[in-house]
N, C-alpha and C positions, 0 to 999 in steps of 0.2 A: 357525271362520270358514268360510263357505260357499264351496265350490270352484266355479270357473267351469265351465260346461257346454259341451261340444262342439256346434258347429253345422255340419251337413253338408248338401250339396246332392246330391240324388239326380237323376241325369240319365237320361232314357229317350229312345230313338229310336222315335217312333211309326211310322216306316216300316219298322222292324225290318230295317234294312240295305238296303232297296230304294232309298232316296234316294242312298246312297253308290254304288250300282251303276248307277242309271238316270238320275240327275239331269242329267248332262251331255247325254245324248241328248234328254231331254224338255225341259230348261230352257235349254240352251245354255251352262251353266256348272255346275261341280261343287259340290255341298253334301254334307256328311257325314251329316246326319240332319235329321228334323223333330222338334224337341226339346220334350219335356214335362219339367218339373222339379217337385220337391217339396223342402221343407225338413225335415230330421230334427233334432229337438231334444227334450230331456226324454223320450227313449225312444219318441217317436211320429213318424210321417211326416205332415206337414201339406201340403195342396194345395188348389187352387181349381178349380172347374168350374161347370157349368150349374146345379147344385143348391146352390152356395155353397161355403163353406170346409168341408173335411172332414179327417178324420184316420184313420189305421190303424196297425197295426204296421209297422215299417220293411220295405219290400218286399212289403207285403200287398195291393197293388192288383191288378187283373186284368192289369197289365203285367208282373207278376212282379218279378224282380230288375233293378235299374238297369244300364244300360250302363256308366255311370261314377259314381263317388262322389268328390266334391271337398270338402275341408274348407274352410268359409268362415271359420272362426275360432272364438273362444270368446265366451261371453256371461256377464255377471254379472247379467243381468235376472232377478229372482226369478220363480218359476213363477206365483205369484199375479198379479203384474203382467202377465206374458205372457198369462194367460188373460183378464184384463180387456181387454188390447189386442186380442186376437182377437175378443172379444165386440163391441167397437166396430167392428172391420172388417166382421164378418159382418152388422151392422145398417146399414152405410153403403156404403163404397167397394167391398166385395167381397160384396155380396148376389148371390145366384144370378141374379137378373134382370138384373144389370149385366154378366154374362159376355159376352164377344165373342171369337170365335175368333182374330181378327186383332189387335185393339187392346187388349183387356183380358182377359188369359187367365192360365193357370197360371204363366207366366214373370213376368208383371207382379206377381202375388202373391208369388212367391219373391223377387223384387227388393225389394219393400216389406218383407217379413219379415226379409230379410238385413240391410237398412239398420237396422231397428229393433233387431235382436239384436246385430249386430257393427259397424254403422257403415260397411259396405262393400256393394257390389252383387254380383250374380252375374256370371259371365263375359260379356264383351261379345259374343262370338260367338253367344250365345243371345239376348240382348236385341236384337241387330242383325239377326237373321234377317229378311230383307226381306219386307215384306207381299206383294209381288208373287209370291214363291215360294209362300206359303200360299194365294194366290188362284188359282194355276194348277190345271189338272186333277189333277195329282198331289197337290196340297195338299188339294183337295176330296175326293179319294179316301180321305184319312185321317181326315176329320171323323167318319165313323161310328164309328171306333175311339175317338175322344174321347167321343162320345155314350155308347158302351158303358161306358167307364171311369166316367163320372159317373153314369149311370143305374143302375149296379150297385153303387153305394156308398151307404151310409146317409147321411142328412143330418147335418150337423155337430153334434157333442155334445162336452161337456167331460169326460165320464167314459168309461172304456173300454167298448166295446160288449159286450153279453152274447152270448157265442158259443154258448150252449146251444140257441138256437132258440126259447126261451120269452120271453114278454114280461116286462119288468122289473116286479116286483111293486110295488104302491103303498107297501108298507112300506119297500122298498129305496129308492124314490124319495124318500120322506120322510126316510130316513136320509141320503141324499146331500145333500138340501137342508139338513138340520141341520148336516152336516159343513161345507158351504159357508158357512152363517151363522156357524158357530163360527170358521171361518178369518177371515172378515171382522171378526168381533168381536175376535179375537186381534190382528189388525193394529191395531185401535183401541187395545186395551190396551197393545200394544207402544209406540205413540206416547206414550200417557199415562205409561207406565213411564219412558220417557226423560226426560220433563218432571219427573216425581216425583224421579228421581235427581238432576237438576240442582238442584231446589229444596232437597232434603234435604242435598245436599253443601254448598250455600251456608249453610243454617241451622246445620249442625253446625260449619262453619268459624267462623261468627259466635259460636256458643255457646262454642266452645273459646277463642276470643279473649277473650270476656267472662269466662270462668272464670279464665283466666290473669291477666287484669287484676285481678280481685277475689280471686285466690288461694283460690278455692273448689274443692272436690272433690265428686264425685258417685259414692259407692261402689257404687250400684246400676246403674251404666252397663252392666255386663255382662249385666243382665237386660232391657235396653231392647229395645223392639220395632223399633228402627232398627239396621241393620247398619252397620259402618264401611265407608266407601267405599274400595275398593281399585283405584285406577287406573280408576275408572268401571266396573269389572266386576261389582261387587256391587250389589244393589238392595234397597229397603226390605223388611223383613219384614212380613207381614200377620197380626198377632196371633199366635195359636198355630198358624197353618196353614202355617208355613214360608215359604220363598222364593217370591215370586210366579212366578218362572220355572218352578216345579214345576206351576203351575196352567194355564199357557198355552203356546203354541208357543215354541220357543227363539228366540233373538235373532240367529241366525247371519247372516241377511240384512242386518240393520242393522250388525252388526260388519263384514261385508264392505264395506258401503257406506262406513262411517267409515274403514276402512283405506284404501280407494281415494281418499277425499277427503284423507286425511292426506298421501299421497304426491303429490297433484296440486298443480301450481303454482297458487297462489290467483288467482282472477279479480278484476277490478276491478268492484265492485258498489256500490250506493248504499243504505245502511241507515239513513239519517237521516230517514226518513219515518215519522211517527207514525200508525199505522193507526187508532187511536181518534179522533184529530182528523179524519182524512180521512173516516172512516165517519160520524161525527156530522154533518159538513157535508153529506155525501151524503144522509143521512136528511132533513136540513132542506130541501135543494133538491128532493127528490122527494116530500115530504110532500103528500098529497092529489092527486098526479098519476099514481100507479101503482096497479095492481090489488092485491087481497089476495094473489094468487099471487106477484106481483112483490115485494110486501113480505116475503113468505116468503124470497125469494132474498136480500134484504138481511139478514134475520135469519140465514140460512145463512152469509153472509160474516162476521157478528159471531161466530158460533160457531167458525168456522174460524180467524179471525185473533185475536180477543180472548180467547176461551175455550180456544184451542189444541186444539180438536177436529180430527180429520183431515179430509182433502178429501172423504171419503165423505159429509160433511154437505152438500156441494154437489150438488143434485139434477140429474137429466137436463135439467131446464128452465132451469138456471142460465144457460147460454150464450144461451138465448133472451132472457132478461132483459138480459144484457150487450149483445146485438145491438140490442135496443130502445133502451137508453139511448144507445148510440153513434150510432144512425141517426135517431132520432126528432127532427125539427126543433122540435117543440113543447116539448121539455124544455130547461131552461136550459143554456147552453153550458158553464157551470162544472160541471154535474153530470157531464158526460162526463170532464172533467179529474179530478174527485174519484174517479170510479169507476176510471179508469186508474191513478191513484196508489195506490188500494187494491189493485189487481191487482199493482202493482209490489212492494207489501209481500208479497203472497201468493207472488210469484215466488221469494222467498228460501226458501220451505219445500221440504223434500225430496220431498214427495208431490204437488207441484203438477203433476207430469207426468200424473197421472190425469185432471186437468181438461183438460190439453192434448190428450190422446188422445180425449176426448169431442168434440173439435172437428173430428174427421176428416171428418164428414159435411158440415158447412156452411162450414168454414174461416173462421169469423167473425174469429178473431184474426189469422190469416195474411193474409187479404184486407185487413184494416185496416192491416197493415204495408205491404202493397203500395201502398196509397193514402196513405202518410204525407205526401206533398207536397201533398195536398189538404186537410189538416187545419189548424186554427189553430195558431199558434206554441205556445200553452200545451198543446194536445193533443199536438203533436209532442214537446215536452219530456217530458211524462208518459209517452208511449208509448216513447220512447227509454229511459227509466228501466226500464220493464217489460221490454223486450227485453234490456237489459244485465243486469238482475238474474236473468234466467233462466239465466245462465251460472254461477250460484252452485252448482248441483248438476249432477252428471254427466248424469243422465237427461234433465233439461230442456234442458241445453245441446246434447245430441245431437239432441233433437227439433228444435231450430232449424236443423239441418243436413240434415234428410231431403231426398232428391232426387226423391221421387215427385211427379209433376206432375198438375195439373188445369187446367181451362179457367176463366179469370176475365177478364171484360171483353175477350173475343176474343184472349186471349193465354194461353200456357202458363206457369204459375208453379209454384213449389214452396216448401217451407219455406226452403231455402238461398237461393233467389233473393229471397224476401221479406226475409230477414235481411240479405242484401247490400244491398237497396234502403234499408233503415233505416240501416245502417252508413254507406253512401256519402252519403246525404242529410244525416245529422246532421254528419258530418265536414266537409262542404263548405258547411254553412250559414253565413250571416253572423252568426248568434247565437252568442255565446261559450258559453252553456250547452249548446247542441246540439253544438258542436264538442267540448266536454269529454266529453259522452256518446258521441259518435261515435268519439273516440280510444279510449275505454274498450271499446266493442264491438269495434273493430279489434284491440286488445290481447287480448281474450278469444278472438277467432277465432285469433289467433296461437299461443295456448297449448293449443288443442284437440288432443288426441291422436287424430286420425282419419286414415284412409287418404288417400293422394294423390288418388284419384279424386273425393273429395268437393269438392275445390277446383279441379278441372280446368276447369269452366265459368265460375267466378267469380273466380279468382285474378287474372286480368288486369284485370277491372273494379275489383276492390278495390285493386290496385296503382296503376291510373291515378288513383284518388281520393287515395291516399296521396301520390303524386308531386305532384299538384296542391296538396294541403295543405302540402307542403314549401315551396311558394312564399309561404306566408303567414307572419306572425310568430307563432310558437307558443312556448308555455312548454316547459321541459325535460321536464316530466311527460308532456305530450302528444307530444313528439318521441320520447321513450322508448317509449311505448305503440305508436305507429305504426311505429317501427323494429322493434319486436318482431314485429309482424304481417308487415312486409315481409321480414324475415329468414326467416320460415316460408314465405312464398310463393316466395321465391327458391330455397329448398331443395326445394320440391315441384313447381314448374312451370318447365320449360325456357324458356317464353315470357317469364316475368317479368323475367329478367335482361336479355333483349334490349330490353324496353321501358324498363328503367331506363337502359340505355346510350344508347338512341336519343332518349328524351324528356327524361330528367333531371327535376330535378337529382339528381346522385349524392349518396347519403347522406354522403359524405365532407365535405360542407359543414358538417355538425354536429359534426365532430371538435373535441374540446376542450370540449364542452358539459358533460360529466360523465363519470365513470369508466364507469358502466354504458352510457351512450350510445356511448362510445369502443369498448367491447368489442363491441357490436352492429355498429358501423360496420366494425370490423376483420373480423368474420365475414362480413358481406355483401360486402366488398371481395374476399375470397378467392374468392367465387363470381362476382362482377361487378367486374372490374377498373375502375379509374378511367379514363375515356376519354382 
């Protein structure tokens, strides 16, 4: 099983002690330093500046060794996924051209990367360094040092830099490209291997049952090309070439993922959507109304969902197609619903996170969540299913809670705020289907194993919605789900308990609904006494 990797924050003082000594005289109040940060993971130091995302050996920038090193946590994100994520950032949010000393800088990048890897942010004293400090003369005096840091660093690359001073040879570049292609291919084979395992295990089980019923024997079983399944750890043999695992990269990352999912409290998701039915109807509705390239996107969906090929089949233009279908008024309204229901099926797959990270540039999916109250009822129901099903896997559920912000319709939003918008809207809707979906999303938020800071800004909003929902006539299942979430919010936010006592109703009104509800009410009451 793959071990988790340490994630550390390297903290540098660009003033090299001058801010600590002179800030009170120059600014009227004391600050310890002008902070530059970098994230160290997988043996490299990653940082952002005017030339984009870069990396070096830890402590290898012109700043030398950091003033402080703080451990942010551990990550189970595989290195390959991490590289794909950085590629997406370097082409969108953290292009060099988007660097801004005051508003979008190295600390912004460190915050984003920390959230992705560990689900927590960097220290608030760094993020909250007031802009007016950096815009003062002393702040401007340090900007040349920033320029020096970035201008003396090579542009972002994904392989270690050549230190000999010679250019990388074409042969070496070709080799690196082949290695990367082999890695991506191995991931595809890895996914196919898991599917093959499942099919063979079912087939062997069926054959054994048939043999037992017919009292038949097969003396040549020992020479079969299929190996016996041993707790899912063995895989089919490939003729005389031995175990497939000898031919491709090992499966440690998947084993780690499966182990984490095994110990995780199961979320509430909706698996009763037939992707083939939805896809066939989508094809019918779009027939003759989309371009050849867009037809290719539909075929990619077919390969991903029906043929069980990985999300790498979804091209870079796939989200352009999604946006067109969701926003084009000339297309049938039901085509939007069918597409969203297809996405809800895709949300159950463990590699859907790769598609989600492709959306960091245009935020098609998250912006649609933010506008959920503007969509038709059928679209709202389908979108609620999509958001809810994203909680099926750890990586996609964590994506729903990212706190990095961007501007949309003259307001600052983030993944967590958009997710909150969907949860609250669905829970408080008059439609019973939306209420059921909303209670499911609330439950899934309640079982998330994330740091308190993630819920700081939204816990009260979610709680207000739950308390309002308590005034309606709800079924035991929905009561349990929302109490599960409320219990979590009570434990993580000191403000939540006060709201429960001031606004009510207190959860004690549900005492006697069921044993599991009673247990949650008891735990909440320990933290929030009955008024």
